C-alpha positions in Angstrom: 14.1 -25.8 43.9 15.8 -25.4 41.5 14.8 -28.2 39.9 11.3 -27.0 40.1 11.3 -23.9 39.1 12.9 -25.6 35.6 10.1 -27.7 35.6 7.4 -24.9 35.9 9.6 -23.1 33.5 9.4 -25.9 30.5 5.1 -26.4 31.5 4.6 -21.9 31.1 6.6 -22.2 27.9 5.5 -25.7 26.3 1.4 -24.0 27.4 2.3 -21.0 25.7 3.4 -22.8 22.5 0.3 -24.9 22.3 -1.9 -22.0 23.0 -0.1 -20.0 20.1 -0.6 -23.0 17.4 -3.9 -23.4 18.9 -4.6 -19.9 18.1 -3.0 -20.1 14.5 -5.0 -22.5 13.6 -8.5 -20.9 14.3 -7.7 -18.3 12.1 -9.8 -18.0 8.8 -7.7 -17.4 5.9 -9.6 -18.2 2.5 -9.3 -20.6 -0.5 -10.1 -20.4 -3.6 -13.8 -19.8 -2.6 -13.8 -17.1 -0.1 -16.7 -18.2 2.7 -18.8 -15.3 4.3 -20.5 -15.2 7.4 -23.6 -12.7 8.7 -22.5 -10.3 10.5 -24.1 -11.4 13.8 -22.5 -14.9 13.8 -19.3 -12.9 13.9 -21.0 -10.3 17.1 -21.5 -7.4 14.5 -24.7 -5.7 14.1 -26.1 -6.7 11.2 -28.5 -3.5 10.9 -25.2 -0.9 11.0 -22.9 -3.1 8.6 -25.8 -2.7 5.9 -25.9 1.1 6.8 -22.0 1.1 6.1 -22.7 -0.4 2.5 -25.3 1.5 1.7 -23.3 4.9 2.7 -20.7 3.5 0.2 -22.5 2.9 -2.3 -24.6 6.4 -1.6 -21.2 8.0 -1.9 -19.9 7.0 -5.0 -16.5 9.5 -5.8 -17.4 12.2 -8.6 -13.9 11.1 -10.5 -14.6 10.9 -14.1 -15.3 7.2 -15.0 -13.0 8.2 -18.1 -9.9 7.6 -15.9 -8.0 9.4 -18.4 -9.9 12.6 -18.6 -9.9 12.3 -14.7 -6.1 12.0 -14.6 -5.6 14.8 -17.3 -7.5 17.3 -15.8 -6.3 16.3 -12.0 -2.5 17.3 -13.6 -3.0 20.1 -16.4 -1.0 22.6 -13.8 2.1 20.4 -15.1 4.7 21.4 -17.6 4.7 19.0 -20.1 2.4 16.9 -18.7 1.8 13.5 -20.8 0.0 9.9 -19.7 2.7 7.8 -20.4 1.4 4.4 -18.8 -2.2 2.2 -19.9 -5.3 3.5 -18.1 -9.3 2.6 -18.3 -12.7 3.4 -17.8 -13.3 3.2 -14.1 -16.2 0.8 -12.2 -18.9 1.7 -9.3 -19.1 1.3 -6.5 -17.7 -1.7 -4.6 -16.0 -2.9 -1.4 -15.8 -5.6 0.9 -15.9 -6.0 4.8 -14.1 -8.4 6.3 -14.0 -9.6 10.0 -11.6 -12.7 11.3 -11.1 -13.1 7.5 -14.3 -13.9 6.8 -16.7 -11.5 3.9 -20.1 -10.1 6.2 -20.6 -7.9 3.6 -19.7 -7.1 -0.1 -21.0 -4.7 -2.6 -20.6 -4.2 -6.3 -18.8 -6.2 -8.9 -15.9 -7.3 -7.0 -14.0 -9.4 -9.6 -14.3 -6.4 -12.0 -10.2 -5.3 -12.2 -9.7 -0.9 -12.3 -6.6 0.8 -12.1 -5.8 1.0 -8.1 -3.1 4.6 -8.4 -1.4 5.3 -5.0 -2.5 1.9 -3.7 0.4 0.7 -6.1 2.9 2.4 -3.4 2.1 0.3 -1.2 2.3 -3.1 -3.1 6.0 -1.3 -4.1 6.7 -1.1 0.2 5.6 -4.1 0.3 8.7 -5.5 -2.3 11.1 -3.4 -0.8 10.1 -5.0 2.5 11.1 -8.3 0.5 14.1 -7.3 -0.3 15.1 -5.9 3.2 13.9 -9.3 4.7 16.3 -11.6 2.2 19.4 -8.6 3.2 19.7 -7.4 -0.4 19.4 -4.6 1.1 21.0 -4.7 4.5 19.4 -2.1 6.1 16.3 0.6 5.5 19.0 3.9 6.7 21.4 2.4 4.0 22.7 5.2 1.5 21.0 4.2 -2.2 24.1 5.1 -3.6 25.7 2.1 -1.9 23.3 -0.2 -4.2 22.8 1.3 -7.3 25.7 3.2 -9.1 24.5 4.8 -12.7 24.2 8.7 -11.4 21.2 8.6 -10.0 22.1 9.3 -6.4 25.8 10.9 -6.8 26.1 14.9 -6.0 26.4 16.0 -2.6 22.6 16.1 -1.9 21.7 12.8 -3.7 24.1 10.7 -2.1 22.8 11.6 1.3 19.4 9.9 0.5 18.6 6.3 2.3 15.9 3.7 1.2 14.0 5.1 4.1 14.0 8.5 3.0 12.6 7.1 -0.6 10.0 4.7 1.1 8.4 7.9 2.9 8.8 10.2 0.0 11.6 12.6 2.0 14.4 12.4 0.1 13.5 15.8 -2.2 15.7 13.8 -4.8 16.7 16.0 -7.7 16.4 15.0 -11.5 14.7 13.5 -14.4 13.4 9.8 -14.7 11.7 8.7 -17.5 11.3 12.0 -18.9 9.9 13.9 -16.2 11.6 15.7 -13.2 11.0 16.1 -9.9 10.0 19.7 -9.3 7.6 18.9 -13.1 5.2 16.5 -10.5 2.8 18.5 -8.8 4.9 22.0 -8.9 3.9 25.3 -7.0 0.5 26.8 -8.6 2.6 30.1 -8.0 6.5 31.0 -9.4 8.3 29.9 -12.7 9.6 26.4 -13.4 12.9 28.5 -13.2 12.0 29.1 -9.8 10.8 24.9 -9.7 14.2 24.3 -10.9 16.3 26.0 -8.9 14.5 26.1 -6.3 17.0 25.3 -2.6 17.3 21.4 -1.9 16.3 20.4 1.6 17.5 17.5 3.6 16.4 14.6 3.3 14.1 13.3 5.5 13.0 16.8 6.6 10.6 17.4 4.7 7.6 15.2 2.9 6.5 15.8 -0.3 4.1 13.2 -2.3 6.2 12.8 -5.8 5.6 10.1 -7.9 9.0 10.7 -9.9 10.8 9.9 -6.7 8.0 7.1 -5.7 9.0 5.8 -9.7 12.8 5.7 -8.6 12.3 3.8 -5.4 11.1 1.3 -8.0 13.7 1.0 -10.7 16.3 1.4 -7.1 15.0 -2.3 -6.1 14.6 -3.5 -10.1 18.6 -2.7 -10.1 18.9 -4.8 -7.2 16.6 -7.8 -7.5 17.9 -7.8 -11.0 14.0 -9.1 -12.3 10.7 -7.4 -12.5 9.0 -6.5 -9.6 5.9 -8.0 -10.5 7.5 -11.3 -11.0 8.8 -11.0 -7.1 5.7 -10.3 -6.4 3.4 -12.7 -7.9 6.0 -15.4 -6.6 6.4 -14.5 -3.2 3.0 -12.3 -2.3 0.0 -13.0 -4.6 0.2 -16.6 -5.7 0.9 -17.6 -2.2 -2.4 -15.6 -0.7 -4.5 -17.1 -3.6 -5.1 -13.7 -5.7 -6.5 -14.1 -9.0 -4.3 -13.9 -12.2 -6.1 -11.4 -13.5 -4.1 -7.8 -11.9 -1.4 -6.5 -13.7 1.7 -3.9 -12.4 2.2 -1.9 -15.7 5.3 0.9 -16.4 5.4 3.3 -18.7 6.2 3.5 -22.9 9.2 4.7 -22.6 10.3 2.8 -18.5 11.9 0.1 -20.0 15.6 -1.0 -18.7 18.1 -2.8 -19.5 19.2 -5.2 -16.6 22.1 -8.1 -17.2 21.5 -7.9 -20.8 16.9 -8.2 -20.5 14.7 -5.6 -21.2 12.5 -5.3 -18.2 10.0 -2.7 -17.5 10.4 -0.6 -14.4 7.3 -0.1 -12.9 5.2 2.5 -11.5 4.3 3.4 -7.6 0.7 4.8 -9.4 -1.4 5.9 -11.9 -0.1 10.2 -11.7 1.2 9.2 -15.1 -0.6 6.0 -15.7 0.1 2.8 -15.3 0.7 1.3 -11.5 -1.6 -1.8 -10.4 -4.9 -2.8 -12.3 -6.4 -5.1 -9.6 -10.0 -6.7 -8.8 -11.6 -5.8 -5.2 -11.2 -9.4 -3.7 -7.4 -9.4 -4.1 -7.5 -6.4 -2.5 -9.1 -8.1 0.4 -6.5 -10.3 0.3 -3.4 -8.2 0.4 -5.4 -6.2 3.3 -5.7 -9.7 5.2 -2.3 -10.3 4.7 -1.3 -7.3 6.2 -4.0 -8.3 9.5 -2.3 -11.1 10.0 1.1 -9.7 10.7 2.3 -11.0 7.1 1.3 -14.4 7.7 -1.0 -16.4 5.4 -1.6 -19.9 6.9 1.6 -21.6 8.5 3.7 -19.8 6.7 5.8 -15.9 7.1 5.3 -14.7 3.2 7.0 -11.0 4.6 8.5 -10.4 8.7 6.4 -9.5 11.3 8.8 -6.6 11.4 7.9 -5.7 8.3 4.1 -5.4 8.5 4.6 -3.5 12.3 7.1 -1.3 10.6 5.0 0.1 7.9 2.2 2.1 10.0 5.1 3.7 12.5 4.8 7.5 11.7 7.6 9.0 9.5 9.8 11.6 10.7 8.6 13.8 8.3 5.0 13.5 8.2 3.1 11.7 11.1 0.6 10.7 8.8 2.5 9.0 6.4 4.8 5.7 6.8 6.7 3.1 4.6 3.9 4.0 1.8 1.0 3.6 3.7 -1.0 6.1 5.6 -1.3 5.9 9.8 -3.6 7.6 11.8 -1.9 9.2 13.9 -3.0 12.4 13.0 -7.2 11.5 12.7 -6.9 11.5 8.9 -9.7 8.6 9.0 -11.2 10.5 12.3 -11.8 9.8 15.6 -10.4 6.0 15.5 -7.8 4.0 16.8 -4.0 5.4 16.0 -3.1 1.7 15.1 -5.8 1.5 12.1 -3.5 2.2 9.1 -4.3 2.8 5.4 -3.5 1.7 1.2 -5.0 5.1 -0.2 -5.0 5.8 -3.9 -6.7 8.9 -6.1 -10.6 8.5 -7.4 -11.7 6.8 -3.7 -9.5 3.2 -3.9 -9.2 2.1 -0.3 -7.5 -0.5 1.4 -8.2 -0.1 5.7 -6.4 -2.7 8.3 -7.9 -2.2 12.0 -6.1 -5.1 14.0 -8.1 -4.1 17.5 -11.2 -5.0 15.6 -9.9 -7.6 13.2 -11.5 -6.0 10.2 -10.4 -5.1 6.7 -12.4 -3.1 4.9 -11.4 -2.4 0.9 -13.1 0.4 -0.9 -13.3 1.3 -4.2 -14.5 4.6 -5.8 -16.2 6.9 -2.5 -15.9 10.2 -2.1 -12.7 10.3 -0.8 -13.6 12.9 1.7 -16.1 9.5 3.1 -13.5 7.4 4.4 -13.1 8.4 8.0 -17.0 8.2 8.1 -17.3 4.3 6.7 -14.7 3.5 8.8 -16.5 4.6 12.0 -19.5 3.0 10.9 -17.9 -0.2 10.5 -16.0 -0.1 13.4 -19.1 0.8 15.5 -20.6 -2.3 14.0 -18.6 -4.3 15.2 -18.5 -2.6 18.7 -22.2 -2.4 18.9 -24.5 -5.5 20.3 -25.7 -7.3 17.7 
């Protein structure tokens, strides 16, 4: 009887492995040329897909085409604000819808390289995941001061800050970086500079605050750990393996160069708040989204751990709508759709939406930000409606 049970176990185990391998092999990943399919071929309603595309084109963001002007307007209330990184003119609406990895719809110039603003944060988060996978950082809940010893994490408050706090934007780190202080980034509309400077510091992990100075601090801190440009890490470990173009760039500021082991390296920014960040085309964004849809695996290689991919969309303690620099749908930011959907979001209406339940990736450029939920619902309707 014992031998029979052992035989049954091995039969079931082998069948499971064979089924997994067969499923993995049939997943489509694009090579240099991306295959397209008609919606009906993938059991999507073509008319509803067309409606989603038309909706995206009609609802263009009102963001100024000159993004330098747009940024200056958006942050005019910030004391001593200046643009320190590159900017560009923006394009017109563009986007891609992937179903099962195939392109089922695209619009606009998907090869145009544009600023992507805070979508950059999700790329920065990915580098953090790689560093954790490599065990250069042993645990996401380790204090950053255990790895960065140049004084930025000294003091009673800052010494408590962990990598998780930086990734969930809940650190309330106090200080200045590249000539900008934390309190000058999106300050309250009321109060004086002295009020902002002398505010009561909040316990790390307790309160969410969107703050690019602290995001840039994360990039700076990761640079201190990996000892080489984060853009190089991203290119070698992620972007080249997924077949991204050579046109994307990751910028810092005119004053964000730091000395690392005798070499001058630019510490990149996690967004376009002060200019800079990732400049990238829509096709490359879609490849990045597909990598996350596939749980960090590209073809037969696990580029970043599935554990990390699963963790980025988990609601954080300080803000259920925010994970590890990806936005969740826990509080219906994208409307009454699955809470498992998550997204990378950037100023001006830049989005990468990942929907594992429907095997969808939606990449949108220059959409009215208030319309993203309606667009996602239209695409999901297309996937759920008889074709």
